[in-house]
N, C-alpha and C positions, 0 to 999 in steps of 0.2 A: 591471521588475516580476518579483517572484518568484511562482511559482505551484506549489503543492504538488500532486503527482499523487495521485489518490484511492487510498486504501489498498486493498491486495488482500486476498483471503480468506486466502492464504498468501503468504509472502515470496518465493517463487520468481519470478524474472524470466527470460524467454526470452532466451538469448544470440543467437538468430538472428532477432531482430526486424528486419524489412525496412524498416519505416518508422519514423521518429523524429518525435515530436510537437514542434513548435516552440513556444516560449513567446511570449506576446504582450507588448507593452509598452503599458500602459494610458495613456490620455491623456484629458483633458477636452476634448471636441470644441469647437473655436472656432465662432462663428456661421457658418452656411452662407453662402457668398458669394451676393450678389444677381446673378442672371443676367438680362440684358436681352434681350428678343426683338428680333431684327434683321429689319427689314422687307425689307431688300435681301439677296439671296442672294450670299455671297462667291464669288469665283472658285474653280472646282474642285468646288463642291458642286452636285450635280445635283438636279433636281426629285424629290420623294418618289416620284412615280409612275414615274419612270425607273429608280429603284433597287429599289423594292418594287412589283412588278407585281401584276396581278390574280391570277396563278397562285400567289402566295405563300400559305403556310399560316401564319396569324398566331395567336399565343397571348398574350393580355394578362395583365399581372401586374406584379410589381415592375419588371422590364424587359419591355417588349413584345418578344416574340421573333418574328421573321419567318424562315421557312425556305423557300428556293426554289433550285432547280437545284443541290442539294447544298451550298448555302451557308447560313450562319446569321448573322443580323443582330440586334443589340440596338438597340432604340429607347429611348433614355434621356430621360426627361422632365426638364425644367429643375429640378423639385423634388428630383430624385435627386442632383444635383451638390452636393457638400459634405456629404452625409449619411454617417453611419458605417454600414458594412455589414460583417457578420461572414461570413467565408468558412470553411465547415467542409467539409473533404475527408475522405471515407470510402472504404474499399474496398467495392465491391459483390461482387467475386470476386477471390481472390488466386491466386498460383501455388503449387502443392503444395510443401510443405517449407519455406516461408518463415517459418512460425510466426505468420502473420496470417490472418485469416478475414473473410469478407464481413460488413460492418457495423462493422468496427473503424475507429476514427478515425486518420487520418494526420497531420492538420495543422489549425491554426487561424490565421487572420490577420484583422486589422481593416483594411478598405480604404475608400478614398474615390475617387469619380470626380471628375475636374476638367477643365474646358475648358482646352486648351492655347493657345499664342499663334499657332499657324499652322494654323487650321482643323483642329485635332486634339483628341483626348481622351486624358488621362492617367489611369492607374489607379495610385494611390499606396498603399503599405503603411504603416500608422500604427505607428511604432516608438518614439515618444517615451516616455521614462521620467521626465520631469520636467514639472511643470505649475505654473501660477500663475493667479490671478484676473486677468482682462484689465484690471481697473481699477488694478492695481499697476504701478509703473514697471518692476519686475523682469520683468514679463511680456515687455517688449520685449527684454530680454537673452536670454530663452529663445528667443523668435522669431528673434533675430539669430544664435543659435548652432545651431539645429536646422533641418534640412529633411528631410521625409519622402522616402524613396526612390521613384522612379518605376519601377514594376515592368513596365509595359506602356504602349504608345502606339498610338493608332488614328487613322487619317484619318477625318474626318467625310464620309460619303458623301452624306448628305442631311439636311435638317432633318426633324423629325417630321411626321406627317401634318397636324397642326394648325399647322404653321409654326414650332414651337418645338422645343426639345430637340435631340437629335442621333441620327442613325442611323449605327452603326459595324458593320463586318464583323468578326466575332469567330471566324470559321471556323478560321483558322490558330492563333489563340490557344488555343482550347479543344482542338483536335486535337494541338497541338504539345507540345514538351517544355519546360516551365518550372516553376519552383519553386512557383508558386501552385497549379497544377492537376495537378502530376505529382510525380516523385521529387525529393528533394533530392540535390545532388551527393554528399553523404556516404553516402546510402542506395545510390546507384549504385556507389560505390567499394567498399562493404562486400560486394557480391556480384558484383564484376567485370562490371558492366553498362556498355555503351558507349553507342552512339547509339540514338535512337528509330527504329524501323523504320516510316517513314511509310506505306509500302504495306500494312502490316498493322495500322494504327491508324485508328480511325474514331469518329465520333460516333454514339452509340446514340440519344440523345434529348435535347432541351432543352425543359423545361416551365416555365411561369411561373404563379405564384400571387400573391395580393395582397401578401404580405409576403416572398416568397422566389422565387428562380429556381433550378431544379435542372438540372444538366448531367451527363449520364452518357456516359462514353466508354470505349472499349477502347484500350489502349495496349500496344504490343509493343516490347520492348527487346532488342537484340542483346547478346551478351556471351560470355565464355569462362569455363568452370569453373576455379576456382583449382587449381593443380597440387599444392599442399601441404596442402589441407584439403578436406573434403566441401563441395560447393556445392549449388546448387539443382538438383534432378533435371532440370528442364526445360532448363537450360543444357547439361547433359551429353548430353541426348538430342536436343535441337533447336537448340542454340546461341542460344536466345532464350527469353524469358519473356513471357507475356501476362497482363495484369491488367485488371480492369474497375473503374472508379472513378466515384464520384459526388461532385460539387462543389455545395454548397449556398451560395448567396448570400442571406444573411438580413438584412433591414433591421432595424437596432437602433432602439430608441425615440429619438425626436427629443430628448426630455428624459430623461436617464438616471434610473433609479430612485434614490431616496435611499439612499446607502450606509449600511451599519451597520459601525461601526468594530470591528476585530478586538480581542479581548482574550485573552491567553494563558491565562487561567483557564477558558476555555470552548473546546471542541475543534471549531473550524470550519476548513475550508480557506479560504485567503485569498489576496489579491493585494495588491500595494502599489506605490506610486510616491513620488517625492520631491516634496514640496510647498514652493514658494518663496513668500515674501511680503515686502513692504517692511518690515514691523514685526519681522521675525525677527532674532535674533542668531546663529542656526545653522539649517541646513536641517532640515526635519522629514520624517520618513518616515511616510506615512499608509497604514495597512493596513485592508482592508475584507473582510468575509466574503463567501462565496458562498452565495446563498440564492435561492429562487424568489420572484417577486413575488406575494405573497399579501396581498390587500387586501379589506376588506368592500365590497360593492356600495354605491354612494352612498346608496341608499335604506335600507340596513341599518346605517349607521354609528352612529346613535343607539342601536339595539338592542345593537350590539357594545359601545358605551361603558357600557351598563347591565349588562353581564356576560352577555348572552344569546349563545348560540352561533349564528353565522350562516355561511352558505355563502360562500366567497370569490368574488370577481368572476370569477376564472379559476382553477378547480381544477387540480391536478396530475394528469395522466393518463399511465399507462404501459401500453403495448400489449405483448402477448405474441407473439413471433415465430411465424408459422404453421408454421415448421419444428420447433417444439417438440412432442415426443410428447404426445398429448392427455391421457394419464393424469397428467402432471406439471403441466399448465397450472393447475388449480385451486389447487395448493399455491403456485406462484409468485405467483398473484394474491392468495392469502391473506397471503403475506409482505408484499406491497405494502399491502394494506388494513389490516394491523395497525398502520400508522403513523397511522391516523385518530385513535386515542385520544390520541396525542402532540399532534397539532395542536389538539385540543380545549382543551389548556392554553394555547394562544395565542388562543383565542376562536373557532376555526373548526370547523364540522362538515362532514363529507364533503369534506375538503380534498384528499384523495388517493385514487386508485382504480386498480386494475388491470383491464384489459379484454382480451378476445380480439381479435385483429386481424381487422377485417372483410374476409375474403378475397375477397369478391365486389365490393368497391368499387374500381373501376379508377382512381378519382381520388386514391387514397392510395398512397404509396410508402414502404417501410421506410427508404429513404435520405433521405427528406424531413426536413430539420432542424426542421420544425414538430412532429414526433412523437417522443416518447421511447419507446424499445422495449427490451425484454429480448431480445437477440439470442442465438439458440441455435446453438452451433458444434459440428459433428461433429468433435471433436478428442479426442486421448488426454490432453490437458493436464488435470491435476487442480486446477482453479482456477475462480474467477469473479471479476469485478471490477466496480466501479461508479464510473465517472468522471462529470464534469459539464462542460458547455460554458457558460462564463459571459461576460457582457458585460464586457470589460476595463475599462470606464469606471466600473462601479458594483458589480460582483460579482453582478449579476442572472443567475441560471441560466436559460439559454435552452432547453436540452434536455439529455437524457442517454440514452446507449445502454449498458445493462448488458451486459457480456460474460459469457455463461454457457456454459462448456465441458461437453460431455456427460459427461466422465469426472470431474467434480466429485463424482459419486455414489460413485466408488471412494474418494475422499478422506474423505467423511463416513462411509462404511461403516467404514473402517479406524479412524477416530477413535472411532466409537461402539462398535465391537467391543472395543477395548482399554480404553476408559474406562468403559463401562457393561456389558460382558459379564458381570461378576460379579454385577450386581444386576438385569439385565433379560434374561430368557430369550429375548426376541425378537432380542437382539444376537448370539446364539450360532450364527450360520450365515453362509455366504458370500453368500447372496442374501436380502436382507431382504424381508419382506412389503411390498407397495406402500404400505400405510398408514404404516408406520414410515419408509420411505424418503421418502414424501411430506412427513412432518413434518420430516425432516432438511432437505429442499429448502426448506421454508417458512422455517426459521430462517436459512439462508444467504441466501435472497431478502431477508428483512428487513434483514440486515446490509448487503448490497450496496446496497439502496435507501437505507439511511441515508447512505452515502457520496454518493449522487446528490442528496441533500437538503442536502449541504454538510458533513456530520459526518465528522470524523477518527476514527481509532481512539482508544479510551480504555483503555489497557492496565492501568491501575491500578484500574479500577472494581471488580473482584472482590475486591480487598484490603479493601474496606469491610465484607465479610461475615465474622464470626467463624467459625473453622473448625468449632466444635461446632454452630453453627446449620445447617451443611450436612448434619448428620445428624439434625436435628430435623424430623421429617416435616411437622408442622403449619406450622412457620415457613417452611421452604424451599419448600413447595408454594404458600404464600401470597405469598412475597416474591421467590422466585427465587434462584438461586445466585450471580448477579452483578448489579450495579446497572445494567449497560449491555449491550445487544446489540452495541455497537461495540467491546467488549473481545474479545480472543482467549481466551475462557473457554468452551470448547466444551460439555462435559458434566460433571455432578457426579460426579467420580471419587472424591470423599471418602466419599460414601454407602456404607454397608456393607450386605450382604444382609439382616441382621437389622433394618435400619431400615425396610424395606418402603416405600421412597419411589417414587412414581409418576412418570410422564413430566413432570408439572407441576413436580417438584422436580429433574429431571434436565436438561431442555432450557433453553437460554437464551431470553430473551424481551425485547421492548422494555420498558424498566424505568425506574426513577426518574430516572436521569441523562439518558436519552434524551428523556424527556418534558420535563424541565427545559431541556435544551439547545435543543429546538425552541421552547419558550416564550420563552427568552432571545433566540433569533435571529429569530423570526418574529412575535412580538407587535408590532403597529404601535404607534408612539408619535406620534400625530398632533399633540401639543402641541409637538413639536420640529420646527423647520423644516429643520434640516440634521442630518447624521450627527454633527457635532461637538456640537450641542446635546443629542444623546441620551446623551452620555458619562456625565454624573453619574447619570442614571437607570439606565443599564446597570450601572454600578459598584455602585450601591446594591442592585440585584437580586442581584448576585453575593455581596456581603458578607452580606446578610440571609439568602439561601438557604443558603449554606455554613454559617453559624452555626446554622441550624435543622436542617440535615440533612447530615451528613458524607458520605452516599452520593452526593452531587452533585459530589464532587471529581473534577476532570479532571487526569490525570497525563501525558498525551502518549503517544508511540508506543513507550515501553519501551526506548529506545535509550541511556538514561543509566545511572547506577550505582544507581538507586533500587530496592531489593529489593521495594518494594510495586508497582512498575510493570513487570510482566513479561508475556510472551505465554504462553498456554496454562496459566496457573497459577490457583489458587483460594485464597481465604481469607486471613486476616490473619497466618498463621504458616506459612511454607513447609515447615518441618520436620514439623509436625503433619499438614498436608495431604498431604505426600508420603509420610508413613508410612502413612496410610490408602490412598493410591494404590498403594503397593508391596504392601500386603496383598491388594488386589484383583487385581493382576497375578499374584501367587503363586497365587491361586485359578484364574486363567485358564490358566496354562501347562500344568498336568496334563491339561487337556481339549483342547488345541490340535489334536491328531491327530483326535479325534472331531468337533470343531466345524468343522474346515476341509474335511472330506470332503463332496463333493457327490454323487458317484456312482461305482460300480465302474468301473475302467479309467482313472481320472484319475491324473495324476502328482502329485508333491508340491509343485507350485508354490504352491498355496494355503497349505500349511503353512509354506513358506519365507517367503512374503509376510507372514503374520500373526505369525510368530516375529520377523521383522524389525520389524514394527509394535510388538510388545511391547517389544523392545529400544529402539526410538525413544521410546516413551512413558516407559520407565524413565529414559532419558537426560534427558528433559524434567524429571522430578522431581528428578534430581540437579542439573541446571542451575538450577532454581528455588532450591534450597538454596545452591548455590555463590555466587549473587549476593548473599547476605547477608554473605559474607566481604569486608571492606573496603567494604561498602555505604554509599552516600551518599543518605539520604532527602532529597528535594527537593520543597518545597511552594511553588508559585507564589503570590506575594503582591504586592499593590500597596503603594505607600508609605504608605497610610493604614491598613494592616493591621498588627497587632502581630506581633512575632516574626521570627526569622531564616528565610531560605529554605533554607539548607543545614544539615544535621546529620550525625551519625554513627550507625552501627548499634551498639546497646548491646553490651557485652562478653558478657553472658549469652547473647544471641541468636547471636553469632558462635561462641561455644563450643558451643552447641547445634547449629549448622550443621556444625562440624567433626566432632562426635560422630556426626551422621547420616551424613556422607560416609565416615567411617571404618567405620561399621557396614555400609553398603549398597554401598560401592565398594571400599574398601581391604581389607576382608575378602572372601574368595573367595565370590561369590554362587552357592552350590551349586545353588540352585533353578533357575537358568538353564542349568545344565550337564546337562540331561536327555538322556542318550544315546539314548533312544528317539526323540527329535526330531532331535538333531544328526546321528545316523548316517543319517538320511533326507534331510537338506538341506545339510549342510556337509562339504565335502572338507577334512580336517584339513591337507592340504598347501597350502591356499590361504588360510591365516590363521586366527587365533582372535579373533573379534569381541569376546568378553568381555574378553580380555586387552588388546586394543587400546583399548577404551573405558576400562579402568582406568588405563592409562598416560597417556592424554590427560587424564583428570580429575585425576590426581596433579600433572601438570605445570601445569594451570590453577590448582590450589590454591596452588602455590608459585611462580607466575610473578612475574617482576620487576615487572610492572605492578601486581599485587595487593599485593606487599610494599611498593613505594614509595608506593602509595595509602594503605596503613595508616600508613606512616612520616609522610606529609604530614598525616594526620588527627591523629596523636598530637601533632605539632608545632603544628597549628592550634588544637585545642580544649583541650589541656593539662589534661584532666580526669584525676584519679588512676586511676579505675577504667575504663581503656580497654583494648581488646584490642590487643596490640602484635605487630609482626612476629616478635619473638623467641618470643612465646607461641604463635603460629601454627605455626612450624616445630617447636617442642617438642611441641605436641599431635599433629602429624602423626607425628613420630618415635616418640612414646610408643606409638602404635598400630602403626606400620609395622614396628617392630623388636621387637615383643612376644615373638617366638620366642627372642630372645637371653636373655630373662628366664625363660621357661617351659621352654626346652629342647626344645620340640616340633619335629619336622621341618618344614622350610620348603617348602611345596608349590610347584608349577610357577608358579602365578599370582603368589604372593607373591615368589618369587625375581625374577621380571621386574620387579615393582614396586620392590623394594629396589635393583636395579641402576639403574632409571630415576631413583630419588630421588638416588642418588649422582651420576649423570650430570647431573641437574638442578641440583644445587648447583655442580658444576663449570661449567656453562653460565652460572650467575649470576655467577660469579667472572670467567670469561673465555669469552665466547661463541665465540671463534675456536678453542677447544680441544675443542669438542663438535660433531661433524658427524653429520648424518643422524638419522632417527627423530624421534619427538615431542620428545625432549629437545633435539635440535639446532634444531628449528623454534621451540620456545618460547624457547630461548636467543637466537636471532637476533631474535625479536620483542621480547625484553626488553632487548636491548643498549642501546637509546637511553635507556630509563628508568633503567637501572642505571649509566649512564656516570659520574655524579658523585654517587652515592648511598652512604649508609652501609650499604646492603643488601649491597654487595659484601663488606664487612668481616664482616657478620652471616653471610653464606653461607659464608665461609671458616671462621669459628668453628664452624659446624655441620658442615662437612665434616670438620674435625679431630675434632669430637665423635663423628661416625660412625666415623671411623678408629679411635679409641680403644675404642669400644664393640665393634666387630667384632674387633679384635685381642684384647680381653679375653675374648670369648666363644668364639673358635675352639677353644681347648684342651678345652673341655667339650662340644663338639658331637659327638654320636655318629653321626648320619645322614651317610653319606659324601657324598651329593649336596649336602646343605646345607653341609657343611664346605668342599667344593670351590668352591661358589658364594661363600661368604664370603671365602675366600682370593683368589678372582678380584677381588672388590670391593676388598679391601685392596691388592692389587697395583696396581689401576687408580688408586686414590687416591695411592699412593706415586709412581707414574709421573707423575701430573698435577702433584704438587708439585715433583718433580725437574725436570720440563720447565719449570715456571714459574721455578725458581731458576737456570736456566742463563743 
């Protein structure tokens, strides 16, 4: 089974994660075995009262738990054997420095209890990746080929109190070191952990409820800090780490929820397995989406069918961690409740709600897998994330814990400062008013909750909005600047000060695509008995909806070459949108010293931080434009939809992109070189960030991957008016070497760019001849694409062209530094060709 991890708010992943989540292998559960009650007691099995005495503390639930004399016993009813149980393991408390926090998930497995052959009980892990209907002959082949691993075995100490079932001693199992309830071997190796210290490990509690049993333990591991890299602080100071864990055994439904088949035109997380049948001529892979079980109450089904809104039989509830600062709780709850409107399109009212955690209720635990919680982490991580725990047989979401890091507020502050500082006076400070920060928290809350509902990122949603509509106050405040909260389209950076656009037109919101995706994924189809019978209906919904409203287009995670599908971008034209964004950054920079001052006596850390944030935002705009060069628009379609999936970016758009990059990157950006700022934050001996960024962008513009992609498009589509690799290099050269025509002195930044260009061409011809720097890195990355490409020949032709241009210009250059620079380039080209000809 493949299982996509829920998308994060930002793409940073901690390299020091101590625990690694295991993927499940979904299976359709076979019928539970029939277990007969034995009237006679087998040898070795004691009477119940001899094992579980009157002094035992008993808690009834999924497993009846008996605690006595420091030992723990599970009494397993006969009805539990053969049932599918999901084991969800979470940290309750972690060790400092591990990059993990209390409430974060470690692992998931699906388990089954089984009676063994020798008065014992087995606990199996269900890892099957293939399935078939038991009425098919091929089902026997699957059964003959696969056996589920036995993860643990237990002697039966007694039969249950009623003479049925089995009583097993689980003390050593839950206290010990095993892959189900503790670390994986890989996790231990990554931090040089060795053996479990049994004398420092113990059971905190074992509690049982009707559908789940919760085990909490403290485990201590010995280890040695690695000699060659930083390790966990506790290892260096104590030679051991201690963590607290919670393991939830959750009973899965006896009859799995009807699965809804995945469709790549709608953005849901999914799982899959291989389906075999006697009638096949090839194996099928069935994928199904992750979603909560939302169904009308039986008595409301007719109302729902008539189009009346009804409350679901079991609404979705998220609780707010009591560790959350009180002033932010209402905004987190509002972000959850905002999804109610989306569920109304599926026919449900009050389908989802956020609630404060009932802190005085001792029967509830934050680690209990029955409850979904927004967990608040006291961490400097600038992030938040929204996973979901799903039934591997059907995709039914069982629960979800949103991870909310305290320092996500810094992330949204810096975004809003740089993207909205020119149009919102409230953004022009280092500490936002609580109301503004609360609204920022609300939008992030809505985004992460969307993931827990099963929704993936939709990075192309913002491209459905024309750029000029982003400046239309009435339109953008009514419709929002992006069609989806699941896009990475933070704030309306296109809006200009004179547009007077309010927060309604600046902030993202749950919008057209989100509501439609919830409608598609959650609307019941009672007339279809199986997921397969739903397919024609679901396909019609997609085709009809997309024809009526292009804003419902799903484009994926933005990891392909489609310029419409990008992170952090806005509008249907990257160049126009980025032009407006650059204008706003130019308005912000002159005020950075003023806006970043909090009080007398402070240093310039705030100024350095926000100058870097401006630089990062500028790089985003440049990156959005760059993706149009050799862009490959990709529109997912089914076989019954007209038109091709892949296309090419029109020549005019690509020329517009090159012109933008020449203007804002290859020309020296004087507005960023404010010495009043730089002399306060940047040591000139430690690098020039502007120059370094320019060099990187130039190398990306002319990389072997981009040139060969253009080459492939020209050969594939064979249209006359296509942008060619030759034209790309010529357009770059026309700007980059303009001083050779005008006679102007070549400034410091341009000299570095011109040398980089010459080195870049050398690297395209022969990567081994260019070492170090960005040119060397790009050359090595491009080597494979260039191995048997005509682009080597093209690069050589342009290096000869540069050689001739420079040689012809040198006699007329009057500026001494510029002349020496050009002579150096000429010498370097001559040496390169001489070395190649040896």
